[in-house]
C-alpha positions as CSV (number, residue, x, y, z in Angstrom):
1,M,2.8,-20.8,-14.3
2,Q,-0.3,-19.3,-15.9
3,R,0.9,-20.3,-19.3
4,R,1.2,-23.9,-18.1
5,V,-2.4,-23.8,-16.8
6,L,-3.6,-22.5,-20.1
7,R,-1.6,-25.1,-22.0
8,A,-3.2,-27.8,-19.8
9,L,-6.7,-26.6,-20.5
10,V,-5.9,-26.6,-24.2
11,V,-4.7,-30.1,-24.0
12,L,-7.8,-31.3,-22.1
13,S,-10.1,-29.5,-24.5
14,G,-8.2,-31.0,-27.4
15,V,-8.6,-34.5,-26.1
16,L,-12.4,-34.0,-25.7
17,V,-12.7,-32.6,-29.2
18,F,-10.6,-35.4,-30.7
19,G,-12.6,-38.1,-29.0
20,T,-16.0,-36.6,-29.8
21,V,-15.2,-36.0,-33.5
22,G,-13.5,-39.5,-33.7
23,Y,-16.6,-41.3,-32.5
24,V,-18.9,-39.3,-34.7
25,L,-16.8,-40.2,-37.8
26,V,-16.0,-43.8,-36.9
27,E,-19.2,-44.9,-35.3
28,G,-21.6,-42.3,-36.7
29,W,-23.0,-41.5,-33.2
30,P,-24.7,-38.2,-32.3
31,V,-22.4,-35.6,-30.8
32,L,-23.8,-35.9,-27.3
33,D,-23.3,-39.7,-27.3
34,A,-19.8,-39.3,-28.7
35,L,-18.9,-36.7,-26.1
36,Y,-20.3,-38.9,-23.3
37,M,-18.3,-41.9,-24.6
38,T,-15.2,-39.7,-24.7
39,V,-15.6,-38.5,-21.1
40,I,-16.2,-42.0,-19.6
41,T,-13.3,-43.4,-21.7
42,I,-10.6,-40.8,-20.7
43,S,-11.8,-40.6,-17.1
44,T,-11.6,-44.5,-16.8
45,V,-14.8,-44.6,-14.8
46,G,-15.8,-48.0,-16.3
47,F,-19.4,-47.3,-17.4
48,R,-20.8,-49.3,-20.3
49,E,-20.4,-48.2,-23.9
50,V,-23.1,-46.1,-25.5
51,A,-23.5,-48.9,-28.1
52,T,-21.5,-51.9,-29.3
53,L,-18.2,-50.8,-30.7
54,S,-17.1,-51.7,-34.2
55,P,-13.6,-53.0,-34.7
56,G,-12.6,-49.5,-35.9
57,G,-14.3,-48.0,-32.8
58,K,-12.4,-50.4,-30.5
59,A,-9.1,-49.4,-32.2
60,F,-10.0,-45.7,-31.9
61,T,-10.9,-46.2,-28.2
62,L,-7.5,-47.7,-27.5
63,V,-5.8,-44.7,-29.1
64,L,-8.1,-42.3,-27.1
65,I,-7.3,-44.1,-23.8
66,A,-3.6,-43.6,-24.4
67,A,-4.0,-40.0,-25.4
68,G,-6.7,-39.2,-22.9
69,V,-5.1,-40.6,-19.8
70,G,-1.9,-38.8,-20.6
71,G,-3.8,-35.6,-21.2
72,I,-5.8,-36.0,-18.0
73,V,-2.7,-36.6,-15.8
74,Y,-0.9,-33.7,-17.3
75,S,-3.8,-31.3,-17.1
76,F,-4.9,-32.1,-13.5
77,G,-1.3,-32.3,-12.3
78,T,-0.7,-28.8,-13.7
79,L,-3.9,-27.5,-12.0
80,V,-3.0,-29.0,-8.7
81,D,0.5,-27.6,-8.9
82,F,-1.0,-24.2,-9.7
83,V,-3.3,-24.3,-6.6
84,V,-0.6,-25.6,-4.2
85,E,2.1,-23.3,-5.5
86,G,-0.2,-20.3,-5.3
87,Q,-1.1,-21.1,-1.7
88,F,2.5,-21.8,-0.8
89,R,3.6,-18.5,-2.5
90,G,0.9,-16.6,-0.7
91,L,2.0,-18.1,2.6
92,M,5.6,-17.4,2.1
93,E,4.9,-13.8,1.0
94,G,2.8,-13.3,4.0
95,R,5.5,-14.5,6.3
96,R,8.1,-12.4,4.5
97,M,5.9,-9.3,4.8
98,S,5.3,-9.9,8.5
99,R,9.1,-10.3,9.1
100,R,9.9,-7.1,7.3
101,I,7.2,-5.2,9.3
102,S,8.5,-6.6,12.6
103,E,12.0,-5.3,11.8
104,L,10.7,-1.7,11.3
105,R,11.5,1.1,13.8
106,D,10.3,4.7,13.8
107,H,8.0,4.0,10.8
108,Y,4.6,5.3,9.9
109,I,1.2,3.5,9.6
110,V,-1.4,4.6,7.2
111,V,-4.9,3.2,8.0
112,G,-7.3,3.3,5.1
113,L,-6.3,3.5,1.5
114,G,-9.2,5.5,0.2
115,R,-8.8,8.9,-1.6
116,V,-7.1,10.5,1.3
117,G,-5.0,7.6,2.6
118,S,-3.7,6.7,-0.8
119,I,-2.3,10.3,-1.2
120,V,-0.7,10.0,2.2
121,A,0.9,6.7,1.2
122,N,2.1,8.0,-2.1
123,T,3.7,11.1,-0.4
124,L,5.5,8.9,2.1
125,A,6.7,6.6,-0.7
126,E,8.0,9.6,-2.7
127,D,9.9,10.8,0.4
128,G,11.5,7.4,1.0
129,V,9.9,7.1,4.4
130,P,9.2,3.6,5.8
131,F,5.5,2.9,6.3
132,V,2.9,0.2,6.5
133,V,-0.6,0.5,5.1
134,V,-3.6,-1.2,6.7
135,D,-6.9,-1.8,4.9
136,S,-9.6,-4.5,4.9
137,A,-10.5,-4.2,1.2
138,D,-8.9,-6.8,-1.0
139,D,-8.6,-4.5,-4.0
140,R,-6.8,-1.9,-2.0
141,I,-4.4,-4.4,-0.5
142,E,-3.7,-5.7,-4.1
143,A,-3.0,-2.1,-5.2
144,A,-0.6,-1.8,-2.2
145,N,1.2,-5.0,-3.3
146,E,1.5,-3.7,-6.8
147,S,3.0,-0.5,-5.5
148,G,5.5,-2.5,-3.4
149,W,4.2,-1.1,-0.1
150,L,4.3,-3.1,3.1
151,N,0.7,-3.8,4.1
152,I,-1.6,-5.6,6.5
153,S,-5.0,-6.8,5.5
154,G,-7.4,-6.4,8.3
155,D,-9.7,-4.2,10.4
156,A,-7.5,-1.5,12.0
157,T,-10.1,-1.1,14.8
158,D,-8.8,-4.4,16.0
159,E,-5.8,-3.9,18.3
160,E,-4.1,-7.1,17.0
161,V,-4.1,-5.7,13.5
162,L,-2.4,-2.5,14.8
163,R,0.1,-4.7,16.6
164,S,0.8,-6.6,13.4
165,A,1.5,-3.2,11.7
166,G,4.2,-2.5,14.3
167,V,2.3,0.2,16.2
168,M,4.5,-0.3,19.3
169,A,7.6,0.7,17.4
170,A,6.0,3.2,15.0
171,K,6.7,6.9,15.0
172,G,3.4,8.2,13.6
173,L,0.0,7.0,12.4
174,V,-2.5,8.5,10.0
175,T,-6.0,7.1,10.2
176,A,-8.1,8.0,7.1
177,L,-11.0,5.6,7.3
178,D,-14.5,6.4,5.9
179,T,-16.3,7.1,9.2
180,D,-15.4,9.4,12.1
181,A,-16.3,6.6,14.5
182,D,-13.7,4.3,13.0
183,N,-11.1,7.0,13.0
184,L,-11.9,7.8,16.7
185,F,-11.6,4.1,17.7
186,V,-8.3,3.7,15.8
187,S,-6.9,6.8,17.5
188,L,-8.0,5.5,20.9
189,S,-6.6,2.0,20.3
190,A,-3.3,3.3,18.9
191,R,-2.8,5.8,21.8
192,T,-3.4,3.0,24.3
193,L,-0.8,0.8,22.6
194,N,1.8,3.5,22.1
195,P,1.5,6.6,24.3
196,D,4.4,8.3,22.3
197,L,2.8,7.8,18.9
198,Y,2.0,10.9,16.9
199,I,-1.5,10.5,15.5
200,V,-3.2,12.4,12.7
201,A,-6.8,11.5,12.1
202,R,-9.3,12.4,9.3
203,S,-12.6,13.9,10.2
204,S,-15.7,14.2,8.0
205,T,-17.3,17.0,10.0
206,V,-16.0,19.8,12.2
207,A,-18.3,18.6,15.0
208,S,-16.3,15.4,15.3
209,E,-12.9,17.0,15.6
210,A,-13.0,17.6,19.3
211,K,-14.2,14.0,20.0
212,I,-11.4,12.6,17.9
213,L,-8.8,14.8,19.7
214,K,-10.1,13.6,23.0
215,S,-9.7,10.0,21.9
216,G,-5.9,10.5,21.5
217,A,-5.2,12.1,18.1
218,D,-2.6,14.9,18.1
219,R,-4.1,16.5,15.0
220,V,-7.4,16.2,13.2
221,V,-7.8,17.1,9.5
222,T,-11.2,17.8,7.9
223,P,-10.5,17.6,4.1
224,N,-13.7,19.4,3.0
225,V,-12.9,22.4,5.3
226,I,-9.4,22.6,4.0
227,G,-10.6,22.3,0.4
228,G,-13.2,25.0,0.9
229,R,-10.7,27.4,2.5
230,R,-8.2,26.7,-0.4
231,M,-10.9,27.5,-3.0
232,A,-11.8,30.7,-1.2
233,A,-8.1,31.7,-1.1
234,M,-7.8,31.0,-4.9
235,V,-10.7,33.4,-5.5
236,L,-9.5,36.1,-3.1
237,Q,-5.8,35.9,-3.6
238,P,-5.1,34.1,-6.9
239,I,-1.5,35.3,-7.3
240,V,-0.6,34.0,-3.8
241,S,-2.3,30.7,-4.6
242,D,-0.4,30.4,-7.9
243,Y,2.8,31.1,-6.1
244,L,2.2,28.4,-3.5
245,D,1.3,25.9,-6.2
246,I,4.5,26.6,-8.0
247,V,6.8,26.4,-5.0
248,T,5.2,23.3,-3.6
249,H,4.1,21.4,-6.6
250,G,6.1,22.8,-9.5
251,D,7.6,20.5,-12.1
252,D,10.9,22.2,-12.2
253,I,11.5,23.0,-8.5
254,E,9.8,21.9,-5.3
255,F,10.2,23.5,-1.9
256,R,9.6,21.6,1.2
257,L,8.7,22.5,4.8
258,E,10.5,20.5,7.4
259,S,11.4,20.7,11.0
260,M,15.0,20.2,12.2
261,R,16.4,20.0,15.7
262,V,19.5,21.9,16.8
263,P,21.7,19.2,18.4
264,E,24.2,19.5,21.1
265,G,27.6,20.7,19.8
266,S,26.0,22.1,16.6
267,P,28.0,25.0,15.1
268,L,24.8,27.1,15.1
269,A,24.1,26.5,18.8
270,G,24.7,29.5,21.0
271,G,24.7,32.0,18.1
272,S,22.0,34.0,16.4
273,I,20.4,33.2,13.1
274,A,22.4,36.1,11.5
275,D,25.6,34.7,12.9
276,G,25.0,31.3,11.3
277,H,24.5,32.9,7.8
278,V,22.0,30.0,7.1
279,R,20.5,31.6,4.1
280,D,23.9,32.5,2.5
281,R,25.4,29.1,3.2
282,T,22.5,26.7,2.4
283,G,19.8,28.7,0.6
284,A,17.2,27.5,3.1
285,Y,14.9,29.8,5.1
286,I,14.3,29.5,8.8
287,L,10.6,30.4,9.1
288,A,9.9,29.6,12.8
289,V,11.8,28.6,15.9
290,H,10.2,26.4,18.6
291,S,12.1,27.0,21.8
292,G,11.1,26.5,25.5
293,G,7.6,25.5,24.6
294,M,7.0,28.6,22.6
295,L,6.8,28.9,18.8
296,D,8.2,32.1,17.3
297,T,6.5,32.3,13.9
298,N,8.6,35.2,12.7
299,P,12.1,35.0,14.3
300,S,14.3,38.0,13.9
301,P,17.9,37.6,12.7
302,D,19.0,38.2,16.3
303,T,17.1,35.2,17.6
304,R,19.6,33.0,19.3
305,L,19.6,29.2,18.8
306,V,20.1,26.8,21.6
307,P,20.5,23.0,21.6
308,G,17.0,21.4,21.5
309,D,15.4,24.1,19.5
310,E,13.2,23.0,16.6
311,L,13.5,24.9,13.4
312,V,10.8,25.1,10.8
313,V,12.6,25.6,7.5
314,L,11.7,26.0,3.9
315,G,13.9,25.0,0.9
316,T,14.5,22.5,-1.8
317,R,15.7,19.0,-1.0
318,A,19.3,20.0,-1.7
319,Q,19.1,23.1,0.4
320,L,17.6,21.2,3.3
321,D,20.3,18.6,3.0
322,S,22.9,21.4,3.2
323,L,21.2,22.8,6.4
324,T,21.1,19.3,7.9
325,A,24.9,19.0,7.3
326,L,25.4,22.5,8.8
327,L,23.5,21.7,11.9
328,R,25.5,18.5,12.5
329,P,28.1,18.7,15.3
């Protein structure tokens, strides 16, 4: 469509140049008078001629009218099509986006596509997790469209915007707006709309963490604090930091930390970790067991697993898939 618009502009410009040059050569008029005569001729406004036309000028005018009217009709018709088609396409894409979002269940919402929010969205996209991004900045929404992410353009502090993002059916929400006040308000609104929603909020200062938690967030993250601690760890324990970088962000192998529930009827339910031979059979490590409201951060091989237990496990994607299959009844 853009090529058609460019072609239409070229045609229109060509007609203006043709008419202007023609009147200069045929009638000997100044360029401004020739251009004026060309414009009033092809636009058919009916103004008087700049000067009395010679027979050659009249013949040229007839040719210009035929070429000009055709060029004008084509050019403006193409421009109108471009505007109408663009608006129609935008309307249809908006409706299609809204329909896809309304069909989501147990998805995640990322509020704010700044430096932190964009990393969250990229991570969710890499893991193949359904999510919707919300932002009020046009350039960020355009970037979301280019990435193929479902998105809502609007202010997430407005409850209607959160409803449009499917907050009632969502599983979790990350709010990473620029100010702590906005993140607090989004947490409060989201918690009101969906009491079961798991909310993680960004905080710029440690002093704001408690307030955001009281507003309804389950977890609050302060990026500058985490970054400072990480930098200190790199200085104090460089080997440990290098190891963590390799196992979590290495190019050849990437370990993941995930939680898995022990379902009813699972072959591992009722036995100990050692009885299940999890490490030998899957390659994954059970790092912690959440059972009965308590988190055992260093379970022994004799720890018994019961239905409903949450396991914190470490392994590659393939190893975690093997453990998921092993847990299945």
